[in-house]
C-alpha positions, 0 to 999 in steps of 0.5 A: 480530475483529483490532485495527488494530495486529494487521492492521498487524503481519500486513501487515508479516510477510506483505507486507514492503516491499522497499527495494532495486531499483526493480521489486521496490520498486514491486511490493512496494509495490503488492501491500502497498497492495492488501492494506491496502485489502482489510483496510480499513486507513484511508488515513492508516495505509496505506503511504506508500512509493509516491508518485503521479507524477500528484499527487506525494502519498504513498500514505498522503495520497491520496484513495480515487479515487487509490488506485483508479487505482494499484491498477489495476496487475496485482498477483499 
């Protein structure tokens, strides 16, 4: 079983966050958020890169229901 730190390292390598164009940045953030949820990463350790327009909270401050709304976006 992988430790939390090992999972986070794998995410950094497999799903890097793209800090440039708006579209690339959002796509990489949502893709990463989906992977974090699937791996069971606790919300407070997830990527805080995306910010909800509705609540103004960073992704790592959202409640699970808010995450479900964000993850409805189509991600490949």
